[in-house]
LUMDRENGU-916165 format. One record per atom (N, C-alpha, C): residue in one letter; y, x, z. Coordinates in pm, whole numbers, plus 50000, padded with zeros to 5 digits. Each point is the difference from the previous one (the first is absolute). Example, Ala and Ser with C-alpha at 12.3 -4.5 7.8 and 13.67 -1.06 7.14 Angstrom:
<rs>
A494315131950780
A501194991150000
A501205009050000
S501054996549928
S501195008250006
S501094992350073
</rs>
This chain:
<rs>
M832816158117899
M501404997350012
M500654987349939
K500884993250049
K500054984549972
K501575004249851
K499574992749922
K500985000149910
K500614985650019
S499814992350031
S500484986249999
S499494993850147
G500814988250050
G499864994450098
G501324994450093
G499694992950131
G501254992250033
G500304986449941
K500954995450031
K500304985249969
K501465001149905
G500184995549891
G501254996449945
G500585013449917
S500834997449911
S500645015149942
S500685007850090
F499955011249976
F500845010850073
F500245012949929
N500915005849945
N500255009149931
N501245008150086
V499555010350070
V501425008450080
V500935003949898
A499725002849873
A501505002749919
A501084988749988
E499294991649976
E500894984550001
E500314997850154
V499185002850094
V500724995250147
V500965012050008
L500045010150011
L500985009750017
L501534998549919
L499724995249852
L501154995749944
L500974987649997
N498744990249974
N500734986749977
N501214996250081
E499575002050141
E501314995650103
E501035006849991
N499905014249975
N500965008849975
N500874999349882
V499394995649895
V500774994049884
V500804986650025
A499364994450065
A500734986150013
A501064999150099
L499785006650118
L501045006050118
L501015007050005
R499575010549899
R501075012049987
R499515011049878
G500054991149904
G499545004849862
G501235012949958
D501214999350030
D500875010549966
D500195011250080
K499274999650116
K499915010550109
K499145012749951
V500835011350048
V499195011849971
V498854998450063
A498505000349917
A498695004650059
A499675012649996
I500555010649891
I499585013750010
I501285009249959
Y500465005350095
Y500825014049971
Y499095012249949
C500315008349883
C499395008449973
C500855010649898
G500455008150046
G501295008549899
G500704991349988
E500654998549893
E501104991949942
E499534985649985
E498794996249977
E499674989149983
E500054990750138
R500174987549950
R500194987750097
R499134988049955
I499034998750048
I499254989949947
I499974985550106
T500384989249927
T500384987550084
T498224995049990
Y499834990550105
Y498954990849974
Y499364995449898
K501204993749947
K499764993449849
K499605008849914
T500545013650000
T499685008949880
T498605005650043
L499555004050116
L499015000150029
L498844991349958
N500104988850030
N499034988849960
N499734998049852
D501215002749929
D499825000049833
D499295011949954
N500325012550083
N498955010449944
N498444999850032
V499964993450128
V498674999750046
V499294991049871
N500574987950002
N499654991049906
N499425009249854
R501335006649927
R499855007149890
R498535005250008
F499935010550118
F498525010950012
F498964989949969
A499934990350094
A498924990249969
A499514994449877
N501334997349906
N499634993849880
N499515013049931
M500755011650024
M498975009549923
M498825003050002
L499694999450130
L498385000950047
L499254990849889
K500584987549996
K499014990049939
K500045002549859
A501165003949961
A500065004049829
A499155012249979
L499935007750095
L498965012049988
L498604993850002
G499494990450039
G498594994650017
G499565006350125
V500795002550108
V499625004050103
V499404989650084
K498864997450058
K499464990550059
K500175000650170
P500344987350075
P499904998250105
P498765011150079
T500765005250124
T498565009150106
T500005015549885
E500464999449910
E499935015149966
E500945007350030
R499965010850031
R500785011250069
R500765004849923
V501835002250028
V500885003949947
V500595012550113
M499805011849973
M500355011250082
M501405002149954
I500775005150148
I501135003350001
I500365012150008
L500285007149937
L500505013750022
L501485005949996
L500954991650081
L501445001449980
L500675003850097
P501335008350046
P500695000950088
P500454986250038
D500574999550132
D500514988250039
D501264997049911
S499824989449964
S501044995649865
S499954984949979
P500904992549952
P499964985649980
P498684997349893
M499655010149939
M498934997249896
M498685000050074
F499855009350102
F498754997350079
F500024987450092
V500844989650018
V500094989650049
V499434989749903
Y501025000449865
Y499564989849903
Y498395002149972
A499395013549986
A498775001349965
A498944993750101
F500565000650149
F499094998950080
F499814981350046
L501284996649985
L500144985450031
L499584993349887
G500165002649844
G499724994649922
G498795003149966
S498995006750051
S498655002049957
S499514989650089
I500394998750132
I499594992850104
I500084982549941
K501254998849951
K500474986849974
K498954994649847
Y499645011549942
Y499144994349885
Y498375000250031
G499945006350128
G498564999150048
G499175012849991
A500755009049925
A499275015749988
A500095004350148
W499325009250031
W500095007950103
W500665013649992
P501465000550054
P500595015550025
P499615008850045
V499605014449975
V499835006650095
V500765013449989
P500884998750103
P500985013050010
P499255011050048
V500665011349936
V499475012050045
V500705012750019
N499835009050083
N500895009650031
N500335008349901
T501475006149971
T500615005649882
T499685018749991
M499475000450136
M499975016250014
M498555006949991
L499304991849909
L498605004450007
L499555006349880
T498965004249964
T499595009349899
T499334990449898
E499785006849888
E499474993549855
E498444992850049
K499265006850069
K498925000150054
K499824987250090
D500874997750089
D500264991650131
D500234985749898
Y500845001449870
Y500124986749951
Y498824995849897
E498945012149959
E499094995049943
E499204991450094
Y499615005850123
Y499284994950070
Y500314986650048
M501064996050027
M500734986150041
M500064991749871
L500075001949868
L500344993549911
L498654994649970
E498735011350001
E498534997149960
E499684990350148
N500335003950113
N499494990150132
N500434989049976
S501094996049968
S500934987749976
S499484990449899
E499575009449890
E499554990949859
E501344995049972
A501355006550025
A501314994149953
A499985000049830
R500684987249953
R500065002549863
R501575000749950
V500865000650102
V501365004249971
V500665009950074
L500555009549937
L500815012050091
L501425000049981
V500574998350080
V501454999550019
V500625012350026
T500505007449954
T500455011750042
T501285005949916
E500515012250018
E500845008349920
E499205010249882
S500905004249922
S499285011349892
S499585007850074
Q500735003150079
Q499395013150075
Q499445002250104
S499364991650042
S499114998750115
S498715008849984
N499205002350091
N498985008549980
N498774990449958
A500314988549995
A498864989249989
A500015000049836
V500885004949906
V500154997349885
V498535003349899
G499665012650052
G498745002449925
G498764997950065
A500104991250123
A498704995350058
A499124994249927
K498515004150013
K498994991149904
K499404989950126
T499784987849911
T499494989350065
T499204991849900
S498984993550031
S499254992249906
S500484985449986
H500874995250092
H500604987350006
H501074997549952
L501035010550008
L501574996749948
L500064994449876
C501024992449980
C500214993349877
C501485003749962
Y500864998150103
Y501604999349961
Y500255015850088
R500995007049957
R500955009150079
R501204997249966
L500634993050091
L501594992149996
L501085012150061
F500705004549925
F500965011450074
F501364993250036
A500405001050116
A501414992950041
A501245005049910
D499665017349996
D500875003149937
D500385001149835
K499104992949964
K499805000949846
K499484981749913
G500814993250031
G499874988249904
G499324992450080
L499814998450157
L499324988650075
L501334988649978
E501085003950056
E500634987349988
E500184993049907
S499775004049865
S499904993749873
S498684991649988
L499115003650050
L499004994450023
L499954987450090
M500935002050101
M500304987650090
M501034990749950
A500295001449866
A501134992549947
A499714983549962
A499144996950083
A499514983649988
A500624992050081
S499524988850017
S500784987350076
S500065002750178
P501165000950023
P500204999450177
P499144988350063
E499164992349935
E499174988950077
E498815004049950
A499354996250104
A498135003750012
A499394990250085
E498774996049950
E499224997350067
E499715006350124
T499374993450125
T499435007850093
T498484997650039
C499415007849998
C498295000150017
C499834993150123
Q499194987949997
Q499664995650106
Q499025004350080
T500405013650069
T499345001650098
T500114993750109
K499185005550120
K499834993850108
K500335009150128
A500414997550103
A500595009550132
A498915011249996
D498734998350008
D499225010750038
D499215005349858
D500324997149888
D499725008349885
D500535013750006
I499415007549960
I500705016049982
I501174998649897
A500925007850065
A501335001949910
A500355013549970
F499605010950073
F500165013349927
F499345009950118
W499905012349943
W499255012150054
W500805008450056
L499715009650089
L500495011350036
L499135010649993
Y500465011750015
Y498795010850020
Y500505007850136
S499055001450066
S500085006250133
S500395016849965
S500555005450094
S500505015649983
S498925005649986
G498605000150005
G499045009850001
G500355011550084
S500174998450104
S500235010450109
S498605008750020
T498934990649984
T498855009050051
T498884998649894
G500654997549878
G499134998449886
G500464991449866
R499304996949911
R500634990749862
R500774989150062
P501154995649962
P500554988149999
P499014987750003
K500434989650053
K499254987050004
K500834987449949
G499344994949898
G500834985849973
G499944992650128
V501234992050032
V500274991650096
V500584987449949
P499154989749960
P500594989049956
P500574990650106
H501314991549969
H500294992750090
H500554986049949
R500134990950066
R499894986949968
R501734993649981
H500154989649945
H501374995849959
H500614996650153
I499464995950103
I500744993150130
I499905013450085
D499605014049952
D500295010550087
D501385004350004
M500634999049916
M501505001950003
M500534993350068
I500044985349969
I500754989450064
I499735004250170
H498675001850046
H499825002250129
H500745013550083
V500025010849916
V500785011050058
V501264996250015
G500654992749878
G501434998050011
G500464988850129
D499234989549991
D500164992450098
D499735004450150
H499065010650017
H499675000650143
H500915015750021
F499675010549931
F500905013350029
F501584997049954
G500264994949897
G501294999249950
G500864990450092
K499224988549985
K500924990850058
K500094998450173
Q498905004150045
Q499744998450122
Q500425014750097
V499495007849941
V500405013850087
V501315007349960
L500234999349862
L501345008649937
L501024990949994
K499914984249997
K500834991450017
K500535001049851
V499815002349892
V500465000449867
V500754986849947
Q501265002249997
Q500854988049930
Q500265003849855
D500474989149920
D500515002849883
D501325003849982
T500805006250116
T500925007850005
T499755012650027
D498695005250016
D499775015049987
D499505005949851
T500595015150015
T499285006549891
T499435010750076
V498475002349937
V498925007450054
V500315013949884
F499205012550068
F500015012049913
F498855006650070
S499025002249904
S498425005650050
S500345013349924
V499665009050100
V499635014549959
V498415000449919
S499244991950046
S498615002749979
S500314991049883
K499065005449883
K499884991749857
K499444988249991
L500194994649898
L499194985050003
L498525002249951
F499685010849965
F498475002849959
F499054999950147
F500675002250085
F499634997150156
F499774988150055
A499174997650074
A500184986150061
A501375001050100
Y499955007250094
Y501144999050070
Y501454998849898
G499935008449904
G501374998349904
G499864987749921
L498954995949963
L499844985849933
L500504986950078
G499694998850141
G500644992550100
G501285002950039
N500615012950020
N501294999550006
N501004994949903
G499655006749896
G500844998449873
G499674991349912
L499164991350016
L499654990049918
L499944983550067
H498665000750048
H499834986250051
H500564994950130
I500235008350088
I500844997750114
I501444994749964
P500905007249943
P501124995249932
P500044989549912
F499175001149939
F499884983849895
F499764987650104
R498945002850063
R499474988350094
R501144992350066
C501235011950028
C500884995250112
C500904999049914
G500545002149856
G501034997049948
G501055012949987
A499375011150078
A500995012349987
A500085008449883
S500895010250034
S500225007049851
S498935011950038
T499685009149916
T499485010349998
T500565013149903
V499955011350089
V500665012049914
V498655007949954
L499905004349888
L498855008549942
L500515011049961
L499465011950046
L500375014749970
L498975005249906
S500075000549879
S499225004749863
S499385015250042
A500645008950026
A499695015650007
A499555002050141
P499085008349992
P499415002750126
P501025004250133
P499714995850096
P500965000150084
P500075013550073
S501395003550012
S500305014750078
S500874990750137
P500455010550085
P500754997950096
P501414995749938
E500395007049929
E501264998249923
E500234987149946
S498964998949908
S500104987549950
S499884984350089
V499015004450080
V499904988050108
V501464998450065
I500715008350038
I501365000050069
I500874995449910
E500105002149862
E500954996649937
E499484982549966
T498694995349969
T499744987449959
T500434992650138
V499905005550106
V500584993150130
V501634995550010
S500315011149952
S501475002249999
S500324989949883
T499624999349889
T500634991149870
T500024984650032
Y498424998550044
Y499794986050020
Y500124990250085
K499935008550136
K500144995550134
K498864989650027
P498815002950012
P498954992350049
P499934997550129
T499564988350019
T500074995950156
T498545000350048
I499005004149945
I498805004650024
I499465011149919
F499525011350097
F499795011749936
F498285002150039
F499305002949908
F498495002350010
F499765014049973
G499335009350093
G499595013949958
G498635002450082
V499885012149981
V498845005850084
V500205012150069
P499495002450077
P500255011150103
P500655015649938
T499355004449881
T500485012049956
T501134995549937
Q500314990349938
Q501334996849920
Q501265000250119
Y499904991750123
Y500705001250108
Y500405013350035
N499095008249990
N500085014550060
N500865003949916
S499595000249862
S500875008149881
S501414995149977
V500024990150031
V501534991350007
V500745007350127
L499485002250107
L500585000850118
L500875014949980
K499105007949934
K500195013949959
K501385003249915
R500114989749896
R500745000049909
R501444989650022
M499804992350105
M501204992150021
M501145007150071
K501054998949930
K501155004850067
K500664992550105
N499984989449979
N500324988650098
N499484986249993
S499734991850079
S499164987649986
S500914987049982
D501175002949932
D501404988949932
D499054992149901
C499035006449900
C499354995349900
C498864986950055
F499665002150139
F498974991950030
F500724987150082
A501334999349993
A501044988750099
A499364985449926
S499385001849890
S499834984449975
S498844994850011
V498935006950055
V498885000050017
V499394994350146
R499424989549997
R499854993750130
R498565002350057
V498905002249907
V498565002650048
V499645012949937
C499295004450036
C499165014249958
C498334997550009
T499145000949901
T498734999650003
T499315009949981
S498885005850032
S499125010249991
S498584996149965
A499325006249931
A498494997550010
A499535011149905
G498834999849952
G499325009849920
G498885013150110
E500985003550124
E499515007850076
E500674997850142
A499305004850131
A500554996550113
A501515008649995
L500864990850064
L501205004950000
L500495010050151
P499935014049979
P500085002050133
P501305001850075
P499974998950145
P501254996850095
P500965008049965
E499835012149972
E501205008649970
E500534997349897
I499574998549857
I500694994549908
I501024984550033
F499284989350089
F500484988550031
F501205002250066
N499955009550110
N501095003150089
N501015008049914
R499885010049888
R500905007149948
R500694989549910
W499384989149955
W500534991849905
W501294989050042
K499254993950137
K500904994450097
K500865005050046
A500075013750042
A501255005950052
A501235005649852
A499194995849887
A501365003549891
A500054988649941
T499534988949978
T500864988549962
T499664988950080
G499685001550150
G500004986550069
G498934989849952
L498915003049909
L499344991249968
L498555003650043
E499094990550038
E498945001950042
E498964996349890
I499195009949959
I498754998349928
I498934993450038
L499724985949904
L498864992050056
L498625006649928
D499205008350077
D498855002449950
D498854990549983
G499045004849891
G499174987550004
G498895006649917
I498864993750006
I498725003749900
I499424986949914
G500045006449898
G499694990149907
G498835006649893
S499394994749898
S498995005349922
S500104993449858
T499455006649924
T499894997349843
T499404986949986
E498534998350082
E499474989750028
E500374987750073
A501085001050100
A500344991750074
A501514993249926
L500335009149887
L501274996349900
L501565005450069
H499635000550135
H501295002750058
H500075005550152
I501154998550086
I499445004250148
I499704986550073
F499105001550080
F499374990450074
F500005002950156
I500525011750055
I500365004350128
I501535004150009
S500914998150061
S501165005149991
S501004998350141
N500555010050015
N501194999250070
N501144989149951
T500584993350092
T501254990149956
T501185001550075
P500884994949893
P501415000950049
P500154995950171
G500375005850095
G499874998850084
G499145003750112
D498985004049940
D498685002350079
D499225012049905
V500495013450038
V499905009749984
V499245009550067
R498865007850003
R499465006850059
R499575014549957
P500955010649991
P499895010549921
P498385005550001
G499245006849918
G499085004450006
G498814989949977
T500274987849984
T498704989949987
T500514992249878
S498834992549960
S500034991449871
S500844987249998
G500394997250173
G500144987050019
G498944988550060
R500434989249929
R499254988650019
R499414995249900
V498994991450003
V499524991949852
V500994989949966
V500115001649873
V501104991649912
V499354988750022
P500904985849971
P499484988349992
P499444998049890
G498994992650026
G498904997349880
G498835008449972
Y500055008950095
Y498525011149992
Y499664999850138
E498645005850012
E499485002250116
E499435014550021
A499725006250103
A499725012049999
A499165002150138
R498645009449958
R499485003950122
R499295016049995
I499975005150127
I499345012149991
I498625000850058
V498985005549924
V498674996750014
V499385016050009
D498865001550062
D499185011849988
D498994997849884
D499365013249977
D499074997149904
D498894990849993
A499764991650072
A499104989849988
A500714988349975
G501444997450003
G500724988749977
G500724993950088
I499435005350167
I500374992650130
I501515006549990
E500754985250061
E501195008750057
E500485009050125
V500925011149999
V499725011650072
V501334994250101
P499955004550106
P501244996050125
P500935008649972
P501294990950020
P501195005849987
P500025015450030
G500955005549941
G500285015450011
G498865007049927
E499094996749962
E498555007049940
E500144999149857
A499875012749962
A499895001449839
A498974991249956
G500134996349860
G498884995149937
G500724995449850
H499014989449897
H500284999049865
H500734988149996
L501174999649940
L501054988749955
L499294992249935
I499814986450025
I499484989949877
I501214991750020
I500234991749866
I500984990749991
I499514987949927
R500724988650002
R499624988149941
R501414995249947
G500304993949879
G501144989449956
G499895000949865
Q500794990349951
Q500044993049847
Q500265011549907
S500835010550017
S500275007149888
S498905011149961
I499025002350085
I498855010449995
I499314997749896
T499565008149931
T499295002349866
T498484991549989
P499634993349924
P498574994250008
P499085013850012
G500495010149942
G499035011550003
G500215006349862
Y499545013150029
Y500255014249858
Y499344993649873
W500645004549919
W499114997449849
W499105010650002
N498894993949968
N498555008449951
N499785008550108
R500064997650139
R499745007250094
R499294992750125
P498744998049947
P499074991250097
P499485006950135
D500085011549982
D499725005350121
D501045004250087
E501325000949962
E501315001250104
E500104987250045
N499614988449906
N500394987050042
N499244996050103
A498755007250010
A499264991950091
A500185007650125
E500615014450007
E500465007550115
E501224991450054
K501014997449929
K501274994950052
K500514987749999
V499354992549909
V500374985149993
V498794991750096
L500384997050110
L499284995850140
L500014984649977
P499024994650074
P499744986250006
P501384994050063
D500114986149986
D501134992650056
D501285005149960
G500145005349857
G501375003049981
G500425013950037
W499165006050099
W500715015650030
W499775010249935
F500785009149998
F500245013549933
F500385009450073
K499045012149945
K499575014250101
K501415006349905
T501015003350102
T501045011949902
T499475011350022
G499335008150050
G499385011150007
G500915011350093
D501354989350074
D500845008950059
D499514997750152
M500085011650078
M499834999350141
M500954995750114
Y500154994850057
Y501014993750076
Y499834998150157
T501075000750084
T499814993550115
T501184986750049
Q499714993650103
Q500894988050012
Q500155000650163
T501524996350042
T500194999250101
T501084989850000
D499604987650100
D500944991750011
D500654992249873
G499244998649895
G500244995849863
G500385011649916
Y500705011250040
Y500385011749910
Y498655008049937
F500245000249862
F498845007949948
F500545016449981
T499255008550018
T500405013349987
T498865005849928
Y500475008749853
Y499275006949932
Y499335013050047
Q498815002849974
Q499125010950049
Q499925008749885
G499714993649880
G499825006549875
G498804991849923
R499885006449873
R498274993249929
R499255003250064
G498874992149989
G499005000850058
G499015016550013
D500425002649838
D499265016549983
D501075010450058
D500994995050051
D501405010550043
D499375004850166
M499584986950057
M499825001750131
M499295012550062
L500235005250113
L499385012350043
L499104995650136
K499005006550010
K499224999550127
K499885011050048
V500495003450124
V500555013550067
V498994997550127
G499005008650049
G499434997450113
G499344988750024
G499814990849892
G499554983050012
G501134993350021
I501165001149981
I501164992750028
I500574998949872
W500624989149932
W500634996549902
W501265002150019
V500555008749889
V501295008449985
V500904992949888
S501134995950020
S501074996349894
S500625010849916
P499685002449899
P501145012749931
P501174992350008
V500294988649979
V501594996849990
V500735004150159
E499404998450110
E500205004550146
E500875014249976
I498665008149952
I500765014849994
I500715002749882
E500324994349890
E500715000349900
E501564995950072
N499844990050078
N501484994950036
N500715008350104
V499315007250044
V500105011150133
V500605010449906
L499375003649896
L500575014349916
L501214995649941
L500494989049972
L501044994449911
L500955001450116
E500064999450107
E500855000950085
E500855013150026
H499075011049931
H500545013750022
H500735000649873
E501525010350026
E500904998549904
E499735004349850
A498925010150014
A499475010749905
A499274989949904
V499224989750019
V499144992949928
V500484988449938
H499834999549874
H500454988349887
H498844991449975
E498785006949987
E498714988149991
E498965007450072
A499414991450038
A498775009050106
A498374985449950
A498865009449986
A498714993949990
A499095005650081
V499134992050068
V499165005150102
V498424996149937
V499265009549972
V498714994849965
V498715011450077
G498984992350005
G498965008750093
G499205012149904
H499845009250035
H499275009549947
H498755005150087
D498875003649942
D499035003350088
D500005015450067
V500114999250115
V499775013250108
V498584999550045
E499075009949975
E498895002450057
E499204985850011
G500164992649910
G499114986949994
G500784987650042
L501265002250056
L500954990350082
L500814997249921
S500674988349993
S501304998249950
S501305003950078
K501085005749969
K500885000950034
K501175000149931
P501254997150040
P501244994749952
P500785011449954
F500204999849873
F501145009849931
F500864993649961
G501415007549990
G501154996549960
G500375004149858
Y500604992249905
Y500485006149887
Y501794996650026
V500895008549953
V501214996150034
V500725003949874
A500974995749960
A501155000149917
A501255003150054
L500795013949964
L501245000850113
L501244995649928
N500954996950070
N501414996549986
N500445011149910
D500954998749934
D500435014649895
D500865007150094
Q500474998150115
Q500225013350034
Q499485005850095
F498454995250014
F498775007450089
F499045006949902
K500304998949829
K498775001649935
K500155017449989
D500925005750030
D499815018550016
D499485003450140
Q499424989750074
Q499665004150169
Q498644997449965
P498954994549931
P498744997750043
P499165014150021
G499274997750103
G499415013850055
G499384996450132
D499605008750068
D499245000650130
D500634994150124
D501515002849981
D500334996750113
D500964983349973
L499974996249897
L500244985949953
L498744989350043
N498885007449970
N498814992350000
N499584998550134
E500305012250104
E499625000150130
E501124986750113
E501014998249897
E500934994550067
E499574986249964
L499714995449894
L499504986449973
L498944997150076
V499015007450002
V498854996750070
V500034996650143
R501015008550063
R500294997550136
R500864987649992
F501064995149929
F500614990850000
F499514986150011
V498575002549923
V499224986250009
V498925001650117
S499755011750090
S499325000250088
S500684996450144
D501275003149983
D501114995350113
D500114984049988
R499614992349902
R500184985250035
R498584993849953
L499025005549982
L498824993549999
L498745000950067
P499064992550028
P498815007650083
P499135008249932
K499535009150070
K499445011449921
K498764994349882
F499444989850014
F498624998849872
F501194997849896
K501314996249998
K500644999849856
K500935011649968
W499985008150095
W500485013849940
W499425006449861
L501195006649938
L499605008049868
L499285013350011
R499035000949906
R499405011850002
R500625009649946
D500734996049920
D500705010349885
D501064989049915
I500835011849936
I501034989249901
I500105006449892
Y499914997049886
Y500295005149870
Y501154996049953
F500845010549957
F501354996449925
F499774998449857
V500704986449939
V499694995749836
V501274997249937
D500195000549855
D501284996049962
D500144985250006
E499074992949980
E499884986650010
E498814993850033
L500014987150029
L498534991950033
L499614993849879
P498585002449962
P499684988049893
P500534987950064
K500304991549901
K500234983950022
K499314995349828
T499864982850056
T499914989549896
T501435000649936
A500084991349892
A501254996549955
A500844991950102
T499224990950079
T500654994450090
T500655007050117
G499825014950013
G500635005350103
G498725001550159
K498894994449962
K498965002450067
K499485015150020
I499655004850128
I499275012550016
I498835001749951
Q499485007649905
Q498534998849961
Q499575012950087
R499454994950127
R499515009150094
R498595004449961
F499364990149922
F498675006349937
F500045013249928
K501115001549938
K500105012749935
K500385009150085
L500545003250119
L500185009350100
L498645002750058
R499144988650007
R498785002350093
R499025009549894
K499974997849890
K499515008349879
K500405015450030
A501095003750059
A500645013649979
A499245006750107
S499995013649977
S498925010150086
S501355003550115
</rs>
């Protein structure tokens, strides 16, 4: 993995902030609760954090783990570390002490920035030198000069890490370079969403996720826009209140959040300020797209991204939306669908999605076997997703391990799930394959809407099985349906079908 390269000095913290300070220093960069942080104040505190790391004796390229809710301090720590040349590592705030011990040890972090009540406070690690608490004295440590030197990094130097969601195993460290955030901002932010300095963005997805980091930090800052940060875990009520209060023009969510807001929203007036809605993290069911558009008049731009690519690389776009698909390839990226041998498949045929673009990670941290499998020649990367492509539009079929082969024919669980979601009783659905006499057959797992929760039984089971059978060919019919209170998901809202496959 390269630590240096390219020509000329390039530090992404400086690139994101200097022009904004010069052109719009008094403009609000961050709204968070009662706080209003201008670009000038943001830059000053980023510099103070960088100076604090220097005073502590932290060395460039050493890791600074950030375990904080969305807040101005998260941004100061993230960009301040990058400006100093250290590598910030934001991590999910909803994990266990055991998870944090693993990530602290795996990343060899020297500094942990967190809150005094976090689950990581007691985590044991052999590398950690400093635990800095945002709620206990961190600001006094940052009482340094608001002027700081910028580490003379290059565009393709490593700038920061993220951790993958670990939906199929231990989280993986995913390094990214300085240029990666600029690539996302210029291509998805400016070209797809047309973000301007007059926009205010609000992301329900948190900053420690790749999707949330782009939505709430580097896309708005690259475009001179304002970002709204919600520190608390999002609920439908808090999302609606935040939109009503700050009146964002761009709203970022995931399918489960759109569905939850629809159930709680009494009227759509609170979304009157919004001009663009974006979704990622899991394929957006057409049923949710249609209900959202009927309620708000807004189309949701569904897309696919990943931690490894940093943000969205295939997306629907304003004026070019095809519900049920992930849209077209975002400018600045390439995508192909290939078979097991790496040969491109014909249009309409399912295969492995591989991608190429500037923002894709150079490789996982200390995972040589997975790098050999996924980091392909000529800059291509194997996503692990199965897709079809017709007329330039890409349609998600499932993760590679989620696909079913029934009677020798590939079956997408997502297609069957979308049919189930059309039924009024169904809140969430997942389809997996179970062994029946040595053969894989599709089975459904369904969480019911509130008004139907007292009705699960043979009659509703048979009705849902028949509902699918009336709409899909025979080899896609469900053998049975199991009713559950909720589906297992990752922190990003992705269904963990592998857990359902283990169910008897």
